C-alpha positions as CSV (number, residue, x, y, z in Angstrom):
1,M,0.0,0.0,0.0
2,K,1.1,3.5,-0.7
3,A,1.6,5.9,2.2
4,V,-1.0,8.5,2.4
5,H,0.4,12.0,3.0
6,E,-2.1,14.5,4.5
7,T,-1.5,18.1,3.7
8,K,-2.0,20.3,6.8
9,T,-4.2,23.2,6.1
10,P,-2.6,26.5,7.2
11,R,-4.4,28.2,10.1
12,R,-6.5,31.1,8.8
13,P,-5.8,34.6,10.2
14,R,-7.6,35.4,13.4
15,G,-10.8,37.4,13.2
16,V,-11.2,41.0,14.1
17,F,-13.0,40.1,17.3
18,I,-10.3,37.7,18.6
19,L,-7.5,40.2,17.6
20,G,-9.4,42.9,19.5
21,L,-9.6,40.7,22.6
22,L,-5.9,39.9,22.4
23,A,-5.1,43.6,22.0
24,V,-7.2,44.6,25.0
25,F,-5.8,41.8,27.1
26,G,-2.2,42.8,26.1
27,L,-2.8,46.5,26.9
28,V,-4.3,45.7,30.3
29,M,-1.4,43.4,31.2
30,F,1.2,45.9,30.0
31,A,-0.4,48.8,31.9
32,G,-0.7,46.6,35.0
33,F,3.0,45.5,34.9
34,I,4.1,49.1,34.4
35,A,1.9,50.3,37.3
36,L,3.4,47.7,39.6
37,G,6.9,48.6,38.5
38,I,6.3,52.3,39.2
39,W,4.8,51.4,42.6
40,Q,7.9,49.4,43.5
41,V,10.1,52.4,42.5
42,H,8.0,54.6,44.9
43,R,8.2,52.0,47.6
44,R,11.9,51.9,47.2
45,A,12.2,55.6,47.7
46,W,9.8,55.5,50.7
47,K,11.9,52.6,52.2
48,H,15.2,54.6,51.8
49,A,13.6,57.6,53.4
50,L,12.4,55.4,56.3
51,V,15.8,54.0,56.8
52,A,17.3,57.5,56.9
53,R,14.7,58.6,59.5
54,V,15.3,55.6,61.7
55,D,19.1,55.9,61.5
56,A,18.8,59.6,62.6
57,R,16.6,58.6,65.5
58,V,18.9,55.7,66.6
59,H,21.9,58.0,66.7
60,A,20.2,61.0,68.3
61,E,20.5,62.1,71.9
62,P,17.8,60.4,74.1
63,V,14.8,62.4,74.9
64,A,12.2,61.9,77.6
65,A,9.9,59.0,76.9
66,P,6.4,60.2,75.9
67,G,4.2,61.0,78.9
68,R,0.5,60.1,79.3
69,G,-0.7,63.2,77.4
70,Q,1.4,62.1,74.4
71,W,0.3,58.4,74.3
72,P,-2.5,58.8,71.8
73,G,-0.1,60.3,69.2
74,V,2.6,57.6,69.6
75,N,2.9,55.6,66.3
76,A,5.4,53.5,64.4
77,A,5.9,56.1,61.6
78,N,6.9,58.9,63.9
79,D,8.3,57.2,67.1
80,E,9.5,53.7,66.5
81,Y,13.3,53.3,67.3
82,R,13.4,56.8,68.9
83,R,16.0,57.0,71.6
84,V,14.3,57.8,74.9
85,K,15.1,57.8,78.6
86,L,13.1,57.4,81.7
87,T,13.4,57.2,85.5
88,G,11.4,55.1,87.9
89,T,11.1,52.0,90.0
90,F,11.1,48.6,88.6
91,L,8.5,46.0,89.7
92,P,10.4,42.7,89.3
93,D,7.5,40.7,90.7
94,K,5.5,41.6,87.7
95,S,8.1,40.7,85.1
96,V,7.4,38.3,82.2
97,R,9.8,36.4,80.0
98,V,9.1,36.5,76.2
99,R,10.7,33.8,74.2
100,A,13.5,35.1,72.0
101,S,16.2,34.0,69.6
102,T,19.2,36.3,69.5
103,E,22.9,36.3,68.6
104,L,23.5,34.9,72.1
105,G,21.2,31.9,71.4
106,M,17.8,30.9,72.5
107,G,16.3,32.4,75.7
108,S,14.0,35.2,76.6
109,W,13.4,38.9,76.7
110,L,12.9,40.1,80.3
111,L,10.1,42.6,80.3
112,T,9.6,44.5,83.6
113,P,7.1,47.3,84.3
114,M,8.6,50.5,85.6
115,R,6.6,52.9,87.7
116,T,7.6,56.3,86.6
117,R,7.7,59.4,88.8
118,D,4.3,60.6,87.5
119,G,2.6,57.4,88.6
120,N,2.2,55.7,85.2
121,Y,3.8,52.5,84.0
122,V,6.2,51.8,81.1
123,I,7.2,48.3,80.2
124,V,10.9,48.0,79.7
125,N,12.6,45.2,77.8
126,R,15.6,44.9,80.0
127,G,17.3,42.6,77.6
128,F,18.1,38.9,76.8
129,V,18.4,36.3,79.5
130,A,19.5,32.7,79.1
131,T,17.1,29.9,79.6
132,R,18.6,28.9,83.0
133,W,18.7,32.5,84.4
134,C,16.6,32.8,87.5
135,G,15.6,29.2,87.3
136,G,13.5,29.9,84.3
137,K,11.4,32.4,86.2
138,A,11.2,36.2,85.7
139,S,11.0,37.5,89.3
140,C,14.7,37.7,90.2
141,P,15.6,41.3,91.0
142,V,18.3,42.8,88.8
143,N,19.0,46.2,90.2
144,P,19.0,47.5,93.8
145,A,15.6,48.8,95.1
146,G,14.8,52.4,94.4
147,D,14.8,54.6,91.3
148,S,16.6,53.4,88.2
149,N,17.6,55.3,85.0
150,V,17.0,53.6,81.7
151,S,17.8,54.6,78.2
152,G,17.0,52.8,75.0
153,L,14.8,52.6,71.9
154,L,11.0,53.1,71.9
155,R,9.2,50.2,70.4
156,I,5.6,49.8,69.4
157,S,3.6,47.0,71.1
158,E,3.8,43.7,69.2
159,P,0.5,41.8,69.3
160,K,0.6,38.2,68.1
161,G,2.0,38.0,64.5
162,A,1.0,35.6,61.8
163,F,3.9,33.3,62.4
164,L,4.0,33.5,66.2
165,Q,2.4,31.2,68.8
166,A,-0.4,32.7,70.7
167,N,0.5,34.1,74.1
168,D,-0.8,32.1,77.0
169,P,-1.1,34.5,80.0
170,T,-2.8,31.8,82.2
171,H,0.3,29.7,82.1
172,D,2.7,32.6,81.9
173,R,3.9,31.7,78.4
174,W,4.7,34.6,76.2
175,Y,5.8,34.7,72.6
176,S,5.2,38.3,71.6
177,R,5.7,41.6,73.3
178,D,2.1,42.6,73.6
179,V,2.0,45.5,76.0
180,A,-1.8,45.5,76.5
181,A,-1.9,41.7,77.2
182,I,1.0,41.9,79.6
183,A,-0.5,44.8,81.5
184,T,-3.8,43.0,81.8
185,A,-2.1,39.8,83.0
186,E,-0.2,41.6,85.7
187,G,-3.1,43.8,86.8
188,L,-1.6,47.1,85.7
189,A,-3.5,50.2,84.6
190,D,-2.2,53.4,83.1
191,V,0.4,51.6,81.0
192,A,2.1,53.3,78.1
193,P,1.1,51.8,74.7
194,Y,4.8,51.2,73.9
195,F,7.7,49.5,75.5
196,V,11.4,50.4,75.7
197,D,14.3,48.2,74.6
198,A,17.0,49.0,77.2
199,D,20.4,49.7,75.7
200,A,23.7,48.1,76.7
201,I,24.5,50.8,79.2
202,S,21.2,50.2,81.1
203,S,21.6,46.4,81.0
204,P,25.3,45.7,80.8
205,S,25.5,41.9,81.4
206,R,27.3,40.3,78.5
207,E,26.3,36.6,78.8
208,G,22.7,36.7,79.8
209,I,23.5,34.4,82.8
210,D,23.9,36.8,85.6
211,G,21.4,39.3,84.3
212,P,19.8,40.7,81.2
213,V,21.8,41.8,78.2
214,G,20.6,45.0,76.6
215,G,21.4,46.6,73.3
216,L,20.5,43.6,71.2
217,T,17.7,45.3,69.2
218,V,17.9,44.2,65.6
219,I,17.0,47.0,63.1
220,S,16.4,45.6,59.7
221,F,14.4,46.8,56.7
222,P,14.4,44.3,53.8
223,D,14.8,46.2,50.5
224,N,13.9,44.1,47.5
225,H,12.0,46.8,45.7
226,L,14.5,47.3,42.9
227,M,14.5,43.6,42.1
228,Y,10.7,43.6,42.1
229,A,10.6,46.7,39.9
230,I,12.9,45.1,37.4
231,T,10.7,42.0,37.3
232,W,7.5,44.0,36.6
233,F,9.1,46.1,34.0
234,G,10.6,43.0,32.4
235,L,7.2,41.4,32.3
236,A,5.8,44.5,30.6
237,L,8.6,44.2,28.0
238,M,7.7,40.5,27.5
239,T,4.1,41.5,26.9
240,V,5.2,43.9,24.2
241,F,7.4,41.2,22.7
242,G,4.5,38.8,22.7
243,G,2.3,41.3,21.0
244,W,4.9,41.8,18.3
245,I,5.1,38.0,17.7
246,V,1.3,37.9,17.3
247,W,1.3,40.9,14.9
248,K,4.1,39.4,12.8
249,D,2.4,36.0,12.6
250,E,-0.9,37.7,11.5
251,R,0.8,39.8,9.0
252,K,2.5,36.7,7.4
253,K,-0.8,34.8,7.2
254,R,-2.7,37.6,5.7
255,R,0.0,38.0,2.9
256,V,-0.4,34.2,2.1
């Protein structure tokens, strides 16, 4: 038997309606990618300005921690990582340990309420303590009784995040530095809506065994916006290239 060779019929040019849909889809995709790229460029500029502001705050001279009348206006944009100082009396019997992982290893942040001279309370993160410090408890006194001076960085309360375990005040298990939850668990009122990360001068222990180690605040702002912008602009360019391929193919078929 003779082999039968079938001749493949060339695909006909696309209709006007289909070409119109492809053109609209391509334009929408192109505009979307360009918009996302421009947004990332603006985000990059915003991130760099934020880093500059935070750097200025961290290296500035400490100012008095916001008082009760200023609490409603305290926010991350204007106050996070601002160097502050305060004076008051620590309440070690109302301390909590918040699980932490630092350059010194696994352990806890020691958060202790301070009663300031105006009668209000500010929770101070006195620093990192090792797992075996104070027998795993949080009530060991660190400083002599009486007024103490603390300097450090103002931090905004940290309610439970998406990747953190939920705090369990009933069993005194803490995984995030949630000021409101800690204040409620310890029966405190008139507590500032922020906490203060004590610096190395305020908590000078170096090993976290004899006492808390201050000055371990990690300030990091991931900056991948340039890479994202290049990606979005690259996809926009690919959309243009794809449109050119379709146009070239249609032109060829219409000539045939």
